[in-house]
C-alpha positions, 0 to 999 in steps of 0.5 A: 451728261449722257450720250445718245443711248443714255450711257453716262459720259464719265471720261474725257475720251467719251465725249469725243467718241460720242460726238463722232458717233452722233455725227455718223448717226446724223449723216447716215440718217440724212442719207437714208431720208434723202435716198428714200425720199427721192425714191418715193418722189420719183415713184409718184412723179414718174408713175405710169400714166403721169404727165411728167416730162421724161427724157435725159437731163441736160449734159451740163447739169448731169455732169455738175451734179455728179461732180458735186455729189462725188466731191461732197462725199469725198470731203465728208469722208476725209473729215470723218477719217481725220477726226476719228483717227486723230482721236484714236492716235491721241489716245495712244499717247499717255500724259505725263504724270499718269497714275500707273496701275497694273491689271492681270486678267484671268478666268474669270476675274480682274486683278489690279494693283496700285503703286503702293501695293494695294490690291483689288479683285474685280474692282478698280478705284481711281481718282477723278480728273487724273490720267490713269495708265493701265498696264495689262496682261493675261494669265490664260486666254484673250480677254478685253478690258471694257468700261462702257461709261469711259468708251475705252476697250482694249484686248488683253492678250496672253504672252503680250503686254498691252496698255490703255489710259483714261481720265475719269471726268465724273465720280461714281461707280461704273461697270467693268466688263470683259468684251471678249468671249473667254470661256464658260463663265465669260458673262460673270467676268464683271467688276466695277470702276469706282471714281473718287475725288482725289483726296478721297482716293488718297484716303482710300489708299491709306486704308488699304493693306499695303503689300510690296509694290511691283518693283519690290516684288520684282527685286525679290523675284530677281534674287529668288529666280537666280537672275542676280547670279548673272546680272548683278554688278558683283557677278563674275558672269559676263551678262548685260547689266540692267541698271539704266537699261530701261528705255535705252537703245540696245545694240543686238548681235545681228546688227539691229537696234531695239529699245529696251521697253516692256515688250523687249524685257518680256521677250528677253525673259521668255525667249532669251535667244531671240534678241542677243545683245552684241558682245554677249553669248546666248547663255541665258535659259528661258523662263517660259512656264516658270514665271506667270504674267504677274511675275513678269510684270513685277520683274519689268517694274523692278528693271524699270525702277533701275532706270535712274541709277547709274550703269556700272561697268 
């Protein structure tokens, strides 16, 4: 099915967005017709020299008309606000079992990595009728991940992890664009999203050269960057243990409590003295400038993979 402007509705989110937009267009068009129709009517009826009766409206009629128009406008606005905000809020909650794909933006390309380690550049293969959760970061400037057919757009900001999810409802190949000016070749930062039936997607994955998945890459980085010297179970350094950390509440030295999510792990790597864990000294060095966003994603995936392990004392 296509929208008002002939773009395909290729995701579950697109249908809701189009319905809201079409209702806004109808209401806006009706308002324009009503206002200009009344202007034309009054201009003709009350033109100079016409015999139309002039004078103030009866007070009762004037008051009721004013109240009715104001209440109708208020209720219409409240309904539109509820509908649009509920659609936006529902898009923030990622469904359970969503396929997690990592996306890194850089001038001027999109790099994607699937759970089995398969990588793509300026292309993204996804299964039909299954939620897909994109975890995104930028290596240089602000980009914006935009798939018009899905009606999804999300800024990808350097120094910050962002995410978005969608569920494709139509198979085919759809344009992937950058919707934020990101430099001289911004218009060339294009790609494609290929939606395949789930069994075709599974077969496509098996044909791709498999690298290490992000968690395994993160495990290698964890050792190569010397993280294991302090955070490993066998380490003699008094540092927080990472097994079971992800998603847990962390008590900080200043009395605050934070959740160990992606943003917290990123900040702990780049700004380790910002949130000091209670009972520990601020001895960890900053890795800012030593790790790129892709490597931080890998380390985060590794720490997340330790979430089901039993923490060691």
